[in-house]
N, C-alpha and C positions, 0 to 999 in steps of 0.2 A: 150749491157750492159745498163741497166737502172740505173740512178744515185742513186736511193735509195738503191742500193745493193753494190755500190763501193765508194761513195764519202768519206767514212771514211779513205780511203787510203791517201788522201791529208793531214789531220792533223797528221796521223801516220807518214807520210814522214817527216813533220816538227819536230815531236818529236824525230825521229831517227836522223835527221840531226843536230839539235841544242840542244836536251835534254841531260841529264846525261845518259851516257851509261857505262855498265860494260865491253863491248867488241865491236869490230868493225865489227863483223859478220853481213853480209847482210841477212835479212830474205828472204826466197824464196817467190816470188810473181808469181803465175801461173795465166795466163790470157787466155781467149778464143781467137780463131783466130780473128784478127782484134782489139783485146782489147788494145794492146800497142799503136796502131795508134790513137785510140779514146782517151786514156789518154794523149798522147802527144798533141793532138789537144786541149784538155781541159786546160792543164797546160801552153800552149803557151800564154794564156791570162794573166798569172801571171807576176809579175815583174821579169826581167831577173836575174838569178844567174849564177855564173860560174859552169861549170861541167854539168853533166847529171842529171836533176831534179829527175828522178826516179832511174836511174842506179847507182847513187852515194850511195844510201842507201838500195836498194832492188836488189836481184838477180832475175831479171825479165826473165820469161820463158813463152812460149806459149805452151799450151797443145793441143794434138790432141784428140778431143772428140770421135773419132772412135776407140781409143786404150786405154787400161788400162795405168794408170800412176802410177809409183812406187816411193813413197817418203819414204825413210827409210824402215821400216817394214810394211808400210801401202800401200794398193792398192786402187786406186781411179778409179771409172768407171763413165761414163757419158751416158746420154740419152737425145735426144732433147725433148723439151716440146712444147706444143701448147700455144704460146704467140705471142704478136704483133711483137717482134723482135727475132732474134736467141737467144735462151736461153737453158741451159742445167741443167737437174737434176743431182745430184752428189751422188754417193754411196761410203762411206769410209769403208774399211775393214782392221782390224788389229787383229792378233791372232784369237780369236773366236768371236769377236764383230763386229757389223756393224751398221752404221747410214746412212740413206738415206735422202737427202734434196730435196724436190720437186722443188725448185725454183718457179718462177712464171709460172703457167700453168693452162689451162682449163683441164677438164677431158682428160686423155691421157693414153692409154694402154702401151705406151713405158715407162712411168714413173712407172706404176704398175709393169711391168716386172722387171725394175731396182730395185724396192723396195721389190720384192718378198722375204719373209722370214726374212726381216731385223729386227734387235733388236729394233731400234727406227726409226720411220718415222716422220721427221720434215716436216710438210706439211702446205702450205699456206692456209689461210681461209679468203681471202680478201672480198669476196662478202657476202651480206646478202642472205637469201633464195630467196628474190624477185629478186636478181641480176642474178639468174641462167638463166633467160630468155633473158638476154642481148646478143646482137650480135654486132660486133664480140666478141668472148670470148678469154680471156687470163688469167683468174683467176678462183678460186674455191670458193664455199661456204663451211662452216664447214661440212654440210651434205655430200657434194661431196668428201671432204677429208676423211670422214668416209667410204664412198663407196670404194674409192681407197685403203684405209687401209685394209678393209675387203677383197677385191679382191686380194691384195698382201699378205694376211695372215701375216701381221706384228705383232710383239709382243707388240708394244707400239706406240701410236699415240701422237705426240706433235704438237698442233696447233700453228701456228705462222703467222706473216705478216697479221694481222687482224687490222681493224680500231681502233684507240685509243678509240673511243666512244662505241665500241662493248661491249655487256654484256657477261662476261666470262661464266656465267651460261647458257645463250642461246647458245653460241658456243659449249659448251660441250654437251648440250642436243641435238642440231642439229646433231653433229657428232655421238652421241650415237644411234641415229635412225638407223644408218647403221653399226656401229662397236661396238662389245661387249667387246673388250679388254680395257686395261688401256688407259685413255686419260688424257693428261695434256694440259692446255692452258698456253703457256710459255710467259715469259716477260723478260725484262732485268735482268740479274743476275741469271737466271735459270741455274741449273747445273744438270747433269745426270751422273751416273756412270754405266758402262756396264761391 
């Protein structure tokens, strides 16, 4: 787990522990194998509080990335990605709608297979076109995200996890070189209805 994908759990924990709550229900927190140990190591540096730092406010569970996960009416599936550390792409399916999140990855056919036919493919676009030649690889350019979207025959591509200084128009143009469907460059507050 890379910190930029999970550190918001810490302020959420404090909000749940000390903020105004309308109920005492613990939100489910699914972690990959080894994730709980990593989080416990991180929070061990904080000032000691009574109780279980995470378990007091979250219903913490570890998912098996090789098996579908059922959460209410939703089915969640995983595929390993090509990244510097163990990382999993995630596909969410409920009723007739599906969303697939690439997570951090270099081009990877396992992610393409997971995203096949999905309604919305949220795909990272961390690298510039010049970054495609970097080795080792653990990320995609917007063009490569477009290639994966095309190969997976997705209905809509949502580019995410791009540098703050990236030009939105360039990201879309680069993805459009490979993918002819609808493309959105998403940012904070973006919403989609399926």
